[in-house]
N, C-alpha and C positions, 0 to 999 in steps of 0.2 A: 132488598140487598143492603149490605153495610158498605158504605163508600168512604174511603179515607182521602182527604184533600190536603195536600201539603203546599204551603205558600209562604212567601215573605210579606205578603200584603197584610195590612192591619185588620181587615175584616171587621170593622167597628160597627157598621150599620147594616144589619141583615134585612132591615125593612126598606132599604134604599134600592138603588139601581146601579148597574155596572156589569162589566164582563163577568167577573167572578161571582158577584152577588146573584146575578140572574141565573148563572149556572147552578149555584147552590140551591136556589129556590125552585128551579126546575126539577132538580133531583129530589128535593124534599116533597114537592107537590105530587110527584109520581110514586109516593109511598116508600121512598128509600130512607134509610137512616144515614145521615151525613155526619161525619166526624172531621172537623177542621183542626189542623195544627198550624198555628201561626206564631210569629214572634211577639213577645212583650218586651220591647227594647229597654235597655238599661236606663235610658233617660226618663222613662215613665215612672221609675222608682217602685215598680210592683213586682211581686213574686209570680211564679207560675200559678195559673188558675184555670179551672175547667168550668165553663159556663154551659148550661143546657137549657134549651127551649124547644118545646115540641119535639121534632125529630132531628134537630140539629144540635150537636155538641161543638163548642169552640174551646179548644185547649190552647191557652195563650202561654207560651213557654218563655220564661225569662232568658233573654239573649243579650249579646252586646248590641251596640248601635249599628244598624245596617243602612238606615236612610239618613239623609241630611247630615252626613259626616264626611270626614276626609277619606281618601282612597285607602290609606293604610289601615285605619280602624275598620272600615267597611270590609276590607279583605280578610282581616283577622276574624271578625265576627262571622263572616260568611263561611270560613273554614270550620269554625267551632260549632256551627249550627247543627251539623250532622249528629254529633254525639249528644248534644242537648235535646234534640228532637227524639232520638232513640230512647234516651233515659225517661223522658216525659211519657212517651207512648207505653213503655213498659210499666210505668207507674199508674197511669190513668186508663189505658185501653187494653190492659193485659187480658181481659176476659172477652174481648170483642174479636170475632173472626171476620176479616174483611174480604169482600168479593172483588173490589177494585181499589187500587191506589192511584189517585190522580195527583199530578204535581206539575209545576210550571218552571220555566226559566224566565228570568233569573230566580234562583242561582243554579249553577251547574253542580252544586255540592250536595245533592240529595242521594247520591248513588248508594251509600251505605245504609241509609234509612230504607230505601226501596228494597235493597237486598235482604235486610232484616225482616221486613214485612212479607216479602215473597217466600222466603224460606219458612217463615212461621205459619203463613195462612194459605200458601199456594194460590195466590190471587193474581188477577190481571193487572199489569202495570201500564199506565198510559201517560206519556209526557205531552203536555200542552206547551209547545215551543213558542215563546213570545219574543225572544231575542237570541242572537247567535254570539255567544261569548266564549272565548276571549277575542275572537277576530274583530268584533266591533270596537273593542278598546284599542287594538292595534291601528285600526282605520283612523281613529281620532287622536292617535299619537299619545295615548295615555299609557300604553304599554309597548315595549319593543318585542318584535317577533322572535328575536334570538335570545330573549331573556329567560332566566330560570322561572320567573313567575308566569310567563306565557306558557312554557312547557308544562308547568304544574297544572294550570287550569285547563289547558288543552287535553291533558290526560284525563282530568275529571270529566270534561265534556264527553270524551269518547266512551268512558265507562258508563256515563249516564245513558248515552244512546244504546250501549250494548245491553244494559239491564232492562231497557224499556221494551215491552212487547209491541207497542205501537207508539209512533211519534206523530202528533197532530200539528200541522203547520198552518200558518195564517194565510198563505197564498201559494199559488203554483210556483212562483219564484223561489219561495222558501223551500218548497219540496225539492226543486231542481238543485238548489244550492247544497242542501244536506246530502243528497245522493251523489252529486258530483265531487264534493270535497270530503266525503267519508265513504270510500269504496267498500269498507267492511260492513256498512249498514245495508241490509237487504231492502231494496226499493219496495218490496211488498208490505213492509211495515210502516212506510211513510205515507201519510195521507193528508187530505185537506181538513182542517178544523178551524175555520175562520173566526175572527173576532165577531162574536154574535151576542145578541141581547134579546130581551122581550120588548119590542118597540112600544113606546107609549103613544097614545093618540094626541095629536097636536091640539085638537079641539078640547081636550081635558085640562089644558093649562089654566092656571088660576088668574094670572096677570096678563093684561094686554101689552103689546109692544110699547105703546105710548107711556104706560106707567113705568116700565123697566127703563126706558130711556130717560125719563125724568129722574129716576132714582140714581142713575149713574152719570147725570149731567151730560147727556149726549144730545146734540141738536136734533130736534124732532124730524127734520127733513133730510138729515145726512144719510148717505149710503154707508152702512156699517159693515166693515170687514172685521171678523173676529178670529183671534187665535186663542184656543184654550188648551192647557195641558202643561207638560213638562217644559221648563225653560232651562236648558243646560247645553253642554257641548254637542249632544246629538242633533240639536236644532240648527246649528250653524249660526251663531249669534251675529257674526260680522255681516252676513248677508241680510239678516233681519234689520240691522242698523241701516244698511243701504236702502232697504225698502221704506223704512220710516222717514229717512231724509227726503227721498223722492216724493213720498206721499204728502209731505208738507206743502207741496206745490198745488195740491188739489183742494179746492174749497168745499166741494160736495162730499168728500170722502172723510170718514172717521174710522180709525183703527183702534180696536179694543183688544188688549192682551190680558188674559186671565190665567194665572197658573202659579207655579212655584218650581224651585229647582236651584241648582248650584249657581246658575248665572242670572237669577232673578235680580239680585241687587245691582249687578253690573249693568244690566239692561235698563233697570229702573233709573239708575243714576244718569245714564246716557240720555234718556228721555227727559228727565228733569233738567239737566244741564243744557239741552238743546232748546228748551222752552217751546216744544211743539204745541200747537193749538188744537190739533185734530188727532192726537194720540193719547191714550190713557193706558196705564198698566196697574193691575190690582192683584193682590194675592188671591189664591183660589177661593171662590165663594162656595157656600153650601151647595151640595149636589143638585137638589131639587130646584134651587134658584138658578143654577147654571143652565139647567134644561129650559127653564122658563126664559132665561135671557137669550139663549141661542135662537129660540123661535122668534125673537124680536129683531134679529140681525138679518143681513142680506147676503153675505158671502162668508164661508168658512175657510180658514187658511191652514195649510200644512207646510211646515218647514223641516227639512232634514239636511244635515251637513253633506256637502257634495263629495266628501272623501270616502263615504261608505262603499265598501265592496260587498257587504252582506245586504240582502234585501229585507228591509224593514216594512212593516205594515202598521202604521200608527193607529191606535184605538180611536183617535178623534175622527178618523175617516167614518167610522161607524156612527158616531154621535152626530156628525154633521148630516149624514144621510137620514138619521132618525128625525132631525129637525127640518128636513126638506130644504137644506141650504145648498146652493151651488158651491163647488169646491175649487179653490185655486191652490195648487201644490207646487212648491219649489224644492226639489230633492236631488239626490244623486241619480246617476243613470242606471244603477243596478236594480233599485227597487221596482217592483211591478205595480206600484201605485198608479203610474201613468196608464198601464194596461187596464186596470180596474176602472179608472175614470172614463177611459174611452169606451169600454164595454158597457158601462152603466149609463153613458151619455149624461154624466152629472157634473162635469167640470173640466178644468184645463190643467196642463202640466208644463213646467219649464225646468230646465236644469238649474240647480242652485248656482247663483252667480250671474245668470243671464238677466240683468236688470231691464234691458230694453224689451225683451220678449215678455217679461213679467208684466210690465206696465202696458204693453199692448193689450193683454188680457184684462188688466185693471180697467183700462178705458172702455173696453167692450162691455164689461159687466156693469160698470157705473151707468152707461148710457142706455142699456137695454133691459128694462124691468121684465118684459115678457120672456126674454131669454133666461134671466135669473129664475123666474118662476118655473119655466119648463125644465131647466137643469135640476132644480130642487125636487120637483115632482119625480123626475126620472130616478134620482138618487134614493128617494123614499121607496119607490117601487122596487128598485134593485135590492134594497135592504130587506124588504118584506119577502122577496122571492129567494134570497140567498143567505142572509145573515141573521136568521132567527134562531134562538137557542134550542128550540125543539128539534131542529135538524142535527145539531151537535149531539143532543141527547140520543137520538136514534142511531147515530154513528157509534156511540159507546155501547149501547144496548145490543147492537148487532154483534159486536165482538164477544160479548158475554154469552149470547145465544149460540154463536158458533163454537165457543169453548165448551159449552154444555153438551152440544151434539157430539163433539170429539171425545168427550169423557164418558159418554154412554156406553 
């Protein structure tokens, strides 16, 4: 099959690991031709280029800046990306007939690209829903619900749902939200498509935990709680600051924060000014090293802003499970992360802002190594049973097979 994948991710390292990279490699390894269209942001100073290796083509389309920029530039670049992608597809993939077009949110502005490909090739369209925009921006008070810009993006969101044959959601909470808030969307086309990967074997790691701790100046006997990922408004930075202040009272605890995002500098300055002895923050480290580092830690942390009314499922949940880490999550009440942790028996949840309950669990996890090990093992088993990429692949293929039967 010929599969078109549209994304605003950079897709720089196809030899690495990650939600989208693992999906691409699964599609390729099952003898499909994969065509990726992704942005080559203006700040890179490069033109549109098509790179081909084995059965994967990566079309890097020159666009405006979408990441690491202000809201206005990001918004304009996101709106323009539709026409830029269509032009590039016409230029570079004009002779390719696609069987599936896959695409993700963000952004919600791919509707015209999908429409062009469907009309041209009569292919299946599949939305991999990673976030629910623009309502998440309203929740964080980045956008007003009665504003023109909200109505514009809400219309784009609805058009994207309408043009999609199927919508893959990361959790049951996501499914329910889409159905309940979009009555025009048929429930029959909304299904589970969780954050999934090809799990790596922990025993295959190169470095031992002791080496990683020495490299990052972490006391060898400390209980290490790690947060890895985006550091921005969605994480609720003010509550993270509360956690770090309280954590400073614990001699045995060390908190490591690894990531990047719009609030990285703000949080980094807070940590530096506070002169914490048991907290460190670093920019994102290379992906493989991050995996090695996780396996040397004791607890994985999840933070989400308490104001969210849309259910988010952070990808780091999957990576902590892969590393057999117990998980401590502080989030809004809407997300079903708490239900996943309960079902998997791999961690604990509190509402963001509840500092006393949070540290009750911190105390529990610090004192009980056997409990940490058991929770971590449970998470790894849950991952292997529910979040492996081959299951998502079979979900896609079933739709293609059903479509072929109908067309016979």
